[in-house]
Every structure is written in C-alpha cells, then in structure tokens.
N, CA, C and O of each residue as an XYZ file, in Angstrom:
696
protein
N     157.799    231.181    -65.576
C     156.423    230.952    -65.289
C     156.191    231.477    -63.871
O     156.938    231.170    -62.943
N     155.189    232.235    -63.741
C     154.866    232.811    -62.431
C     153.967    231.873    -61.640
O     153.399    230.920    -62.172
N     153.860    232.171    -60.380
C     153.038    231.356    -59.507
C     151.573    231.449    -59.919
O     150.839    230.465    -59.821
N     151.156    232.582    -60.363
C     149.764    232.771    -60.772
C     149.458    231.907    -61.998
O     148.359    231.370    -62.134
N     150.446    231.782    -62.884
C     150.212    230.962    -64.071
C     150.208    229.479    -63.721
O     149.462    228.705    -64.319
N     151.051    229.068    -62.738
C     151.161    227.670    -62.371
C     149.909    227.167    -61.638
O     149.507    226.016    -61.803
N     149.308    228.030    -60.839
C     148.078    227.617    -60.130
C     146.890    228.192    -60.877
O     146.565    229.376    -60.790
N     146.294    227.338    -61.577
C     145.099    227.771    -62.310
C     143.862    227.319    -61.558
O     143.895    226.353    -60.796
N     142.821    228.004    -61.777
C     141.551    227.639    -61.108
C     141.013    226.371    -61.757
O     141.120    226.187    -62.970
N     140.425    225.487    -60.923
C     139.912    224.243    -61.503
C     138.726    224.532    -62.436
O     137.970    225.487    -62.258
N     138.611    223.683    -63.405
C     137.537    223.832    -64.383
C     136.230    223.388    -63.723
O     136.190    222.303    -63.143
N     135.169    224.182    -63.790
C     133.909    223.782    -63.159
C     133.321    222.564    -63.875
O     133.484    222.388    -65.083
N     132.629    221.727    -63.085
C     131.957    220.548    -63.665
C     130.838    221.013    -64.577
O     130.240    222.073    -64.393
N     130.589    220.194    -65.543
C     129.480    220.564    -66.415
C     128.161    220.518    -65.631
O     127.975    219.662    -64.766
N     127.270    221.428    -65.936
C     126.013    221.522    -65.218
C     125.040    220.408    -65.610
O     123.995    220.248    -64.979
N     125.367    219.665    -66.614
C     124.466    218.594    -67.066
C     124.301    217.520    -66.006
O     123.206    216.978    -65.853
N     125.365    217.195    -65.266
C     125.255    216.162    -64.227
C     124.287    216.619    -63.123
O     123.455    215.838    -62.662
N     124.399    217.847    -62.716
C     123.514    218.363    -61.682
C     122.083    218.370    -62.202
O     121.146    218.045    -61.473
N     121.927    218.739    -63.450
C     120.573    218.792    -64.023
C     119.983    217.372    -64.106
O     118.796    217.183    -63.839
N     120.786    216.400    -64.465
C     120.303    215.024    -64.557
C     119.858    214.533    -63.179
O     118.799    213.915    -63.070
N     120.640    214.793    -62.121
C     120.257    214.369    -60.788
C     118.978    215.070    -60.319
O     118.145    214.464    -59.646
N     118.833    216.307    -60.665
C     117.603    217.028    -60.291
C     116.387    216.441    -60.996
O     115.310    216.353    -60.405
N     116.548    216.043    -62.240
C     115.436    215.434    -63.003
C     115.058    214.091    -62.364
O     113.877    213.806    -62.168
N     116.069    213.267    -62.041
C     115.795    211.977    -61.420
C     115.102    212.163    -60.065
O     114.141    211.456    -59.760
N     115.571    213.082    -59.277
C     114.995    213.351    -57.970
C     113.543    213.841    -58.103
O     112.672    213.391    -57.359
N     113.288    214.732    -59.019
C     111.932    215.263    -59.222
C     110.997    214.183    -59.732
O     109.838    214.118    -59.321
N     111.496    213.326    -60.632
C     110.659    212.227    -61.157
C     110.305    211.234    -60.053
O     109.161    210.788    -59.958
N     111.266    210.896    -59.237
C     111.018    209.983    -58.115
C     110.002    210.546    -57.141
O     109.110    209.832    -56.685
N     110.134    211.809    -56.826
C     109.194    212.442    -55.904
C     107.797    212.476    -56.521
O     106.812    212.235    -55.823
N     107.694    212.768    -57.804
C     106.387    212.811    -58.473
C     105.738    211.422    -58.490
O     104.545    211.298    -58.214
N     106.505    210.383    -58.809
C     105.951    209.037    -58.829
C     105.519    208.587    -57.435
O     104.492    207.924    -57.288
N     106.276    208.934    -56.436
C     105.911    208.606    -55.066
C     104.627    209.300    -54.649
O     103.785    208.701    -53.980
N     104.470    210.548    -55.036
C     103.257    211.308    -54.714
C     102.058    210.719    -55.414
O     100.988    210.609    -54.817
N     102.215    210.330    -56.695
C     101.105    209.729    -57.425
C     100.714    208.398    -56.820
O      99.523    208.113    -56.689
N     101.682    207.574    -56.447
C     101.392    206.288    -55.814
C     100.639    206.499    -54.512
O      99.668    205.793    -54.242
N     101.057    207.429    -53.725
C     100.381    207.737    -52.455
C      98.958    208.225    -52.713
O      98.030    207.841    -52.001
N      98.786    209.060    -53.715
C      97.461    209.612    -54.034
C      96.509    208.514    -54.476
O      95.358    208.487    -54.039
N      96.970    207.596    -55.344
C      96.087    206.553    -55.868
C      95.802    205.453    -54.871
O      94.757    204.807    -54.957
N      96.698    205.220    -53.925
C      96.485    204.161    -52.954
C      95.873    204.694    -51.669
O      95.559    203.914    -50.770
N      95.701    205.981    -51.565
C      95.142    206.547    -50.366
C      96.070    206.420    -49.170
O      95.627    206.460    -48.023
N      97.346    206.267    -49.441
C      98.324    206.151    -48.371
C      98.435    204.756    -47.804
O      99.163    204.550    -46.833
N      97.736    203.785    -48.378
C      97.789    202.405    -47.880
C      98.965    201.668    -48.457
O      99.496    202.037    -49.504
N      99.365    200.636    -47.777
C     100.443    199.793    -48.266
C      99.963    199.071    -49.512
O      98.959    198.360    -49.456
N     100.638    199.230    -50.617
C     100.172    198.663    -51.880
C     100.313    197.166    -51.926
O      99.657    196.526    -52.748
N     101.135    196.574    -51.083
C     101.286    195.113    -51.074
C     100.008    194.473    -50.560
O      99.538    193.487    -51.129
N      99.437    195.024    -49.483
C      98.237    194.440    -48.894
C      96.961    194.785    -49.653
O      95.933    194.131    -49.472
N      97.022    195.808    -50.501
C      95.830    196.231    -51.214
C      95.295    195.158    -52.136
O      94.085    195.104    -52.356
N      96.143    194.300    -52.688
C      95.695    193.265    -53.590
C      94.995    192.123    -52.895
O      94.358    191.306    -53.560
N      95.087    192.035    -51.582
C      94.434    190.969    -50.841
C      93.096    191.480    -50.308
O      93.043    192.453    -49.556
N      92.023    190.809    -50.708
C      90.706    191.207    -50.242
C      90.005    189.987    -49.704
O      89.788    189.019    -50.431
N      89.647    190.023    -48.438
C      88.942    188.915    -47.818
C      87.484    189.319    -47.666
O      87.172    190.431    -47.241
N      86.592    188.388    -48.022
C      85.174    188.668    -47.875
C      84.461    187.403    -47.387
O      84.821    186.285    -47.757
N      83.444    187.610    -46.547
C      82.649    186.454    -46.131
C      81.840    185.923    -47.305
O      81.456    186.684    -48.193
N      81.587    184.647    -47.311
C      80.779    184.050    -48.367
C      79.976    182.910    -47.785
O      80.309    182.388    -46.722
N      78.929    182.524    -48.468
C      78.128    181.383    -48.046
C      78.944    180.118    -48.261
O      79.619    179.972    -49.280
N      78.883    179.209    -47.304
C      79.628    177.945    -47.429
C      79.109    177.127    -48.607
O      79.875    176.391    -49.231
N      77.823    177.244    -48.919
C      77.292    176.536    -50.099
C      77.955    177.058    -51.369
O      78.229    176.288    -52.289
N      78.212    178.355    -51.422
C      78.902    178.963    -52.572
C      80.335    178.473    -52.660
O      80.825    178.193    -53.754
N      81.019    178.364    -51.522
C      82.385    177.871    -51.491
C      82.461    176.430    -51.967
O      83.329    176.073    -52.763
N      81.546    175.605    -51.473
C      81.498    174.196    -51.908
C      81.222    174.096    -53.417
O      81.850    173.305    -54.120
N      80.292    174.894    -53.891
C      79.931    174.883    -55.308
C      81.160    175.259    -56.168
O      81.385    174.675    -57.229
N      81.947    176.242    -55.692
C      83.132    176.691    -56.451
C      84.164    175.565    -56.562
O      84.981    175.556    -57.482
N      84.122    174.619    -55.624
C      85.052    173.478    -55.684
C      84.414    172.279    -56.383
O      85.050    171.234    -56.518
N      83.176    172.420    -56.823
C      82.471    171.335    -57.496
C      81.848    170.356    -56.538
O      81.565    169.212    -56.896
N      81.634    170.809    -55.312
C      81.077    169.951    -54.279
C      79.730    170.489    -53.809
O      79.305    171.566    -54.227
N      79.066    169.739    -52.943
C      77.793    170.160    -52.365
C      77.927    170.187    -50.836
O      78.470    169.258    -50.238
N      77.437    171.236    -50.226
C      77.449    171.338    -48.772
C      76.567    170.231    -48.193
O      75.467    169.999    -48.694
N      77.034    169.546    -47.149
C      76.219    168.458    -46.583
C      74.842    168.942    -46.104
O      74.680    170.091    -45.693
N      73.872    168.048    -46.167
C      72.547    168.368    -45.630
C      72.694    168.665    -44.148
O      73.516    168.068    -43.454
N      71.884    169.596    -43.684
C      71.799    169.943    -42.251
C      73.087    170.540    -41.709
O      73.317    170.495    -40.501
N      73.949    171.108    -42.583
C      75.152    171.802    -42.095
C      74.717    173.040    -41.319
O      73.787    173.738    -41.722
N      75.386    173.305    -40.218
C      75.051    174.466    -39.393
C      76.313    175.182    -38.949
O      77.424    174.692    -39.151
N      76.131    176.344    -38.342
C      77.288    177.113    -37.853
C      78.278    177.442    -38.930
O      79.486    177.374    -38.703
N      77.796    177.798    -40.101
C      78.649    178.023    -41.269
C      79.387    179.368    -41.189
O      78.777    180.410    -40.952
N      80.693    179.323    -41.387
C      81.525    180.524    -41.471
C      82.575    180.295    -42.549
O      83.547    179.574    -42.325
N      82.390    180.897    -43.706
C      83.325    180.714    -44.807
C      83.767    182.057    -45.343
O      83.032    183.041    -45.266
N      84.982    182.096    -45.892
C      85.536    183.322    -46.477
C      86.243    182.999    -47.774
O      86.661    181.869    -48.029
N      86.360    184.039    -48.582
C      87.132    183.977    -49.823
C      88.221    185.018    -49.718
O      87.977    186.146    -49.289
N      89.432    184.636    -50.113
C      90.545    185.567    -50.165
C      90.871    185.746    -51.632
O      91.263    184.802    -52.317
N      90.704    186.974    -52.107
C      90.943    187.293    -53.516
C      92.281    187.957    -53.623
O      92.525    188.996    -53.010
N      93.155    187.355    -54.405
C      94.509    187.915    -54.644
C      94.549    188.436    -56.059
O      94.772    187.681    -57.005
N      94.331    189.724    -56.203
C      94.295    190.324    -57.524
C      95.674    190.251    -58.172
O      96.663    190.249    -57.439
N      95.800    190.193    -59.463
C      94.755    190.137    -60.469
C      94.212    188.732    -60.659
O      93.165    188.578    -61.289
N      94.863    187.707    -60.150
C      94.327    186.345    -60.318
C      94.642    185.545    -59.080
O      95.648    185.781    -58.411
N      93.797    184.620    -58.785
C      94.022    183.736    -57.656
C      93.005    183.948    -56.558
O      92.812    185.067    -56.083
N      92.363    182.880    -56.161
C      91.384    182.912    -55.093
C      91.638    181.726    -54.183
O      91.995    180.645    -54.649
N      91.459    181.920    -52.915
C      91.487    180.791    -51.980
C      90.264    180.926    -51.122
O      89.756    182.028    -50.913
N      89.792    179.813    -50.626
C      88.610    179.816    -49.776
C      88.888    178.941    -48.564
O      89.668    177.990    -48.613
N      88.218    179.303    -47.471
C      88.332    178.505    -46.275
C      87.019    178.625    -45.501
O      86.231    179.547    -45.711
N      86.813    177.681    -44.619
C      85.584    177.762    -43.827
C      85.474    176.650    -42.825
O      86.308    175.748    -42.743
N      84.395    176.756    -42.058
C      84.088    175.772    -41.054
C      82.573    175.669    -40.899
O      81.846    176.651    -41.043
N      82.127    174.471    -40.606
C      80.700    174.250    -40.334
C      80.541    172.957    -39.546
O      81.463    172.146    -39.459
N      79.375    172.785    -38.985
C      79.054    171.562    -38.250
C      78.190    170.656    -39.122
O      77.445    171.132    -39.979
N      78.296    169.367    -38.899
C      77.452    168.411    -39.587
C      77.272    167.195    -38.696
O      77.944    167.070    -37.672
N      76.358    166.286    -39.083
C      76.172    165.066    -38.335
C      77.393    164.186    -38.438
O      77.907    163.962    -39.533
N      77.857    163.692    -37.331
C      79.051    162.834    -37.292
C      78.883    161.587    -38.157
O      79.825    161.160    -38.824
N      77.699    161.010    -38.145
C      77.457    159.782    -38.913
C      77.542    160.015    -40.426
O      77.810    159.084    -41.185
N      77.315    161.244    -40.856
C      77.356    161.563    -42.288
C      78.727    162.041    -42.778
O      78.919    162.228    -43.979
N      79.667    162.237    -41.876
C      80.962    162.838    -42.220
C      81.752    161.976    -43.204
O      82.180    162.476    -44.245
N      81.950    160.714    -42.903
C      82.764    159.877    -43.779
C      82.120    159.684    -45.159
O      82.816    159.816    -46.166
N      80.817    159.376    -45.242
C      80.209    159.253    -46.576
C      80.307    160.563    -47.375
O      80.510    160.535    -48.589
N      80.163    161.710    -46.694
C      80.271    162.978    -47.401
C      81.680    163.181    -47.917
O      81.855    163.574    -49.070
N      82.716    162.921    -47.080
C      84.085    163.067    -47.547
C      84.376    162.135    -48.725
O      85.024    162.532    -49.694
N      83.895    160.904    -48.635
C      84.136    159.916    -49.702
C      83.469    160.348    -51.010
O      83.903    159.935    -52.086
N      82.410    161.181    -50.930
C      81.696    161.611    -52.140
C      82.354    162.779    -52.859
O      81.980    163.076    -53.993
N      83.333    163.460    -52.234
C      83.938    164.660    -52.827
C      84.774    164.283    -54.033
O      85.592    163.366    -53.968
N      84.568    164.995    -55.142
C      85.296    164.754    -56.385
C      86.667    165.440    -56.359
O      86.853    166.466    -55.705
N      87.598    164.860    -57.071
C      88.926    165.416    -57.224
C      89.983    164.342    -57.080
O      89.705    163.247    -56.592
N      91.189    164.654    -57.504
C      92.308    163.715    -57.409
C      92.748    163.629    -55.952
O      93.087    164.644    -55.344
N      92.744    162.440    -55.400
C      93.024    162.283    -53.994
C      94.501    162.031    -53.712
O      95.186    161.331    -54.457
N      94.968    162.621    -52.619
C      96.313    162.366    -52.124
C      96.202    161.174    -51.196
O      95.366    161.161    -50.292
N      97.028    160.185    -51.410
C      96.904    158.929    -50.659
C      98.073    158.728    -49.702
O      99.004    157.985    -50.012
N      98.033    159.392    -48.521
C      99.103    159.150    -47.554
C      98.903    157.786    -46.879
O      97.871    157.142    -47.064
N      99.875    157.365    -46.116
C      99.760    156.103    -45.407
C      98.601    156.115    -44.432
O      98.271    157.158    -43.869
N      97.987    154.979    -44.230
C      96.900    154.856    -43.260
C      95.536    155.288    -43.766
O      94.642    155.562    -42.965
N      95.358    155.353    -45.066
C      94.046    155.753    -45.585
C      93.200    154.523    -45.836
O      93.698    153.425    -46.088
N      91.893    154.754    -45.755
C      90.953    153.679    -46.045
C      90.767    153.518    -47.542
O      91.369    154.238    -48.339
N      89.938    152.576    -47.907
C      89.691    152.323    -49.328
C      89.020    153.521    -50.015
O      89.066    153.638    -51.239
N      88.397    154.409    -49.227
C      87.749    155.601    -49.783
C      88.669    156.822    -49.763
O      88.217    157.934    -50.034
N      89.952    156.632    -49.446
C      90.973    157.691    -49.399
C      90.834    158.620    -48.216
O      91.538    159.629    -48.158
N      89.958    158.328    -47.271
C      89.778    159.145    -46.092
C      90.704    158.653    -44.998
O      90.752    157.460    -44.697
N      91.434    159.575    -44.409
C      92.353    159.247    -43.302
C      91.548    159.264    -42.013
O      90.877    160.249    -41.704
N      91.615    158.189    -41.274
C      90.908    158.117    -40.002
C      91.891    158.286    -38.856
O      92.912    157.603    -38.783
N      91.560    159.212    -37.964
C      92.378    159.462    -36.778
C      91.510    159.381    -35.548
O      90.284    159.340    -35.656
N      92.117    159.358    -34.388
C      91.351    159.260    -33.148
C      90.411    160.454    -32.990
O      89.288    160.299    -32.511
N      90.865    161.645    -33.388
C      90.065    162.851    -33.190
C      89.122    163.162    -34.351
O      88.324    164.095    -34.258
N      89.199    162.389    -35.457
C      88.314    162.656    -36.584
C      88.826    162.065    -37.885
O      89.447    161.002    -37.911
N      88.547    162.783    -38.958
C      88.884    162.334    -40.322
C      89.589    163.450    -41.072
O      89.505    164.621    -40.703
N      90.291    163.058    -42.142
C      90.959    164.048    -42.977
C      90.994    163.572    -44.421
O      91.004    162.373    -44.700
N      91.013    164.528    -45.321
C      91.070    164.214    -46.751
C      91.771    165.375    -47.474
O      91.439    166.542    -47.260
N      92.734    165.041    -48.322
C      93.407    166.045    -49.165
C      93.067    165.742    -50.606
O      93.179    164.605    -51.066
N      92.645    166.791    -51.319
C      92.256    166.628    -52.733
C      93.073    167.589    -53.574
O      93.209    168.764    -53.233
N      93.620    167.086    -54.677
C      94.295    167.923    -55.640
C      93.317    168.312    -56.735
O      92.520    167.492    -57.190
N      93.384    169.542    -57.143
C      92.592    170.064    -58.274
C      91.130    169.596    -58.256
O      90.732    168.767    -59.074
N      90.335    170.128    -57.325
C      88.893    169.778    -57.344
C      88.289    170.241    -58.677
O      88.822    171.144    -59.320
N      87.177    169.619    -59.087
C      86.663    169.854    -60.423
C      85.922    171.161    -60.642
O      85.540    171.453    -61.776
N      85.705    171.956    -59.611
C      84.912    173.173    -59.725
C      85.629    174.321    -60.416
O      86.707    174.154    -60.985
N      85.012    175.476    -60.355
C      85.537    176.670    -61.034
C      86.639    177.358    -60.250
O      87.295    178.248    -60.791
N      86.873    176.982    -58.988
C      87.881    177.639    -58.168
C      89.285    177.424    -58.703
O      90.148    178.285    -58.530
N      89.523    176.317    -59.335
C      90.851    175.965    -59.874
C      91.910    175.959    -58.778
O      93.021    176.452    -58.972
N      91.553    175.396    -57.623
C      92.503    175.268    -56.518
C      93.493    174.159    -56.838
O      93.144    173.181    -57.499
N      94.718    174.309    -56.375
C      95.719    173.262    -56.522
C      95.514    172.165    -55.498
O      95.780    170.996    -55.776
N      95.034    172.537    -54.299
C      94.878    171.551    -53.242
C      93.795    172.028    -52.273
O      93.681    173.222    -51.995
N      93.014    171.096    -51.772
C      92.022    171.375    -50.730
C      92.254    170.401    -49.584
O      92.317    169.188    -49.785
N      92.380    170.945    -48.387
C      92.517    170.124    -47.194
C      91.197    170.184    -46.438
O      90.699    171.268    -46.134
N      90.634    169.023    -46.136
C      89.383    168.938    -45.382
C      89.695    168.175    -44.101
O      90.226    167.065    -44.137
N      89.359    168.779    -42.982
C      89.631    168.173    -41.675
C      88.301    168.081    -40.918
O      87.568    169.066    -40.821
N      88.000    166.914    -40.393
C      86.780    166.699    -39.602
C      87.215    166.328    -38.185
O      87.967    165.377    -37.975
N      86.724    167.102    -37.227
C      87.024    166.823    -35.823
C      85.725    166.463    -35.113
O      84.704    167.133    -35.271
N      85.785    165.390    -34.328
C      84.598    164.994    -33.589
C      84.325    166.012    -32.495
O      85.186    166.291    -31.661
N      83.123    166.563    -32.507
C      82.732    167.512    -31.482
C      82.006    166.799    -30.334
O      82.239    167.090    -29.161
N      81.149    165.886    -30.686
C      80.414    165.071    -29.704
C      80.127    163.714    -30.360
O      80.635    163.416    -31.441
N      79.325    162.918    -29.703
C      78.957    161.622    -30.292
C      78.077    161.795    -31.519
O      77.988    160.889    -32.348
N      77.420    162.960    -31.649
C      76.481    163.187    -32.749
C      76.971    164.190    -33.782
O      76.507    164.152    -34.922
N      77.884    165.080    -33.433
C      78.262    166.144    -34.354
C      79.768    166.184    -34.622
O      80.584    165.715    -33.829
N      80.088    166.757    -35.758
C      81.482    166.932    -36.168
C      81.654    168.357    -36.693
O      80.715    168.950    -37.224
N      82.858    168.895    -36.539
C      83.201    170.207    -37.069
C      84.095    170.006    -38.271
O      85.153    169.386    -38.161
N      83.687    170.518    -39.412
C      84.438    170.405    -40.655
C      85.160    171.706    -40.911
O      84.558    172.777    -40.842
N      86.440    171.624    -41.205
C      87.235    172.790    -41.582
C      87.870    172.475    -42.942
O      88.405    171.385    -43.149
N      87.804    173.428    -43.848
C      88.451    173.210    -45.149
C      89.245    174.450    -45.528
O      88.919    175.571    -45.136
N      90.294    174.214    -46.299
C      91.135    175.270    -46.843
C      91.486    174.900    -48.267
O      91.941    173.786    -48.530
N      91.279    175.817    -49.178
C      91.674    175.625    -50.574
C      92.918    176.457    -50.834
O      92.981    177.627    -50.456
N      93.894    175.859    -51.471
C      95.153    176.543    -51.750
C      95.348    176.592    -53.270
O      95.177    175.585    -53.957
N      95.701    177.754    -53.777
C      96.059    177.829    -55.193
C      97.555    178.046    -55.301
O      98.250    178.098    -54.287
N      98.053    178.173    -56.510
C      99.517    178.297    -56.680
C     100.059    179.598    -56.134
O     101.278    179.736    -56.033
N      99.212    180.581    -55.767
C      99.678    181.818    -55.197
C      99.814    181.734    -53.686
O     100.485    182.562    -53.070
N      99.179    180.736    -53.091
C      99.242    180.608    -51.632
C     100.054    179.382    -51.257
O     100.250    178.476    -52.068
N     100.504    179.366    -50.064
C     101.306    178.226    -49.612
C     100.553    177.456    -48.553
O     100.024    178.040    -47.607
N     100.505    176.190    -48.704
C     100.008    175.288    -47.683
C     101.159    175.055    -46.720
O     102.196    174.541    -47.138
N     101.021    175.412    -45.444
C     102.135    175.260    -44.500
C     102.685    173.847    -44.441
O     103.869    173.680    -44.148
N     101.890    172.825    -44.703
C     102.395    171.451    -44.634
C     103.245    171.095    -45.836
O     103.928    170.071    -45.832
N     103.212    171.932    -46.872
C     104.009    171.652    -48.086
C     105.394    172.276    -48.044
O     106.225    171.985    -48.905
N     105.662    173.138    -47.051
C     106.965    173.793    -47.004
C     107.989    172.843    -46.430
O     107.658    172.031    -45.566
N     109.238    172.924    -46.892
C     110.264    172.009    -46.407
C     110.654    172.271    -44.969
O     111.511    171.575    -44.425
C-alpha cells in the first residue's frame, strides 16, 4: 500500500446541514424584520400597556361606586393591559366630614385588618383607609385600596388604586 492510498482525502460534509442552517438564519431574520415593521421599532413588551386619563366619576362607576358630592381636583387614569385586564387609580379632594360616611358606603367584600371600626374603615392619625376585594362594578378588580389623608380641618385627599390579577399590589408581595 502506498502512502497516497493510505492518506485519503476526507469525505466532505453533506450540504444539507449548511442548507438547514441557512434556512433557519433567513427565517429568523425575516421574523425579526416583520416584528420590527409591525411594532414600529418599539419594545413589544411595553406596547400592551396603555395609560389614559379618565374622569374620576367614570372610574368610580366602573367599580360600582359613586364619586362623592363636591369632589374637586380630580386626576384619574386607566391602565389597559391588552388583551385583558384593566387597573385604575386616581386622586381627588373631598370634604373631610364626608370622608368616613363615603368610605363606609362603598360596596364590596371588605378586608378586616386589626384596628378597624364597625364600618370596616381603618382610622389612623393622618386619615382613613379601606381595602375592598372584588368591588361589584364592571372593572372586575381583585382589590381596591382607598386611602384618605387629612389635608386640612375641612378637606381630605382621597387616593385609590384598583388591582387586578395581572397587576401586583406592593403590599401583597412577601
């Protein structure tokens, strides 16, 4: 046996593997280009979140509640998480004397932490608080936190946040 016979040239790899990798690479590039074209180059994770201002009376109605009489300084928003899920939040001023009766009138399953009054309203030095599970309105929120802070002897600032199962209430995290 001669040296030429003993050293044979290696068999070339089948071209099918190279062709398969080229197809995968071309498909990935095409899908990436289409995604970029349809999203306008925006991050697709944030695209599903849409925040819009809304009337506080509309936000209250969505929770099955009524905005207090003489509410002022209203600033409310809705956060829409497509394809499903909405959360709402807002703030407004109201008469301090009307705050507790208004909170006590809100419908929904109440969370009863320690130190609550007979109307389920938590009284603190700086104001009042109320947590409601599943308010009866169309919002279908899992939880609504309502916080009332005394602004003066006559006025209070009300802040509310509605949380659905897509959002996290920071106080619920371990």
